[in-house]
C-alpha positions, 0 to 999 in steps of 0.5 A, a space after each residue: 077050343 078047350 076041354 075034351 082032351 087032345 082028340 078035340 084038336 082034330 076038330 080044330 084042324 077040321 074047322 080050319 085052325 092053322 095050328 093046334 096046341 095041347 094044354 098045357 103049353 109054354 110061352 115058347 110053344 105059343 110064340 113058335 106057333 104064332 111065328 109059324 102062322 105069320 111066316 106062312 101068311 104074310 100080310 095080304 096073302 092069307 086065305 081070308 084075302 080070297 073072300 074079300 070083294 
């Protein structure tokens, strides 16, 4: 999501975003967010797996 200020980050969470980053963010902040999400959901264990048939 882009635009609208930080309060829009709440919308991202309501829509299921795992993490939100307010702009501007650093490469380190982006990498930390990606690493945290990947650590929380190892391959085959994420919420998307429950929707597969």
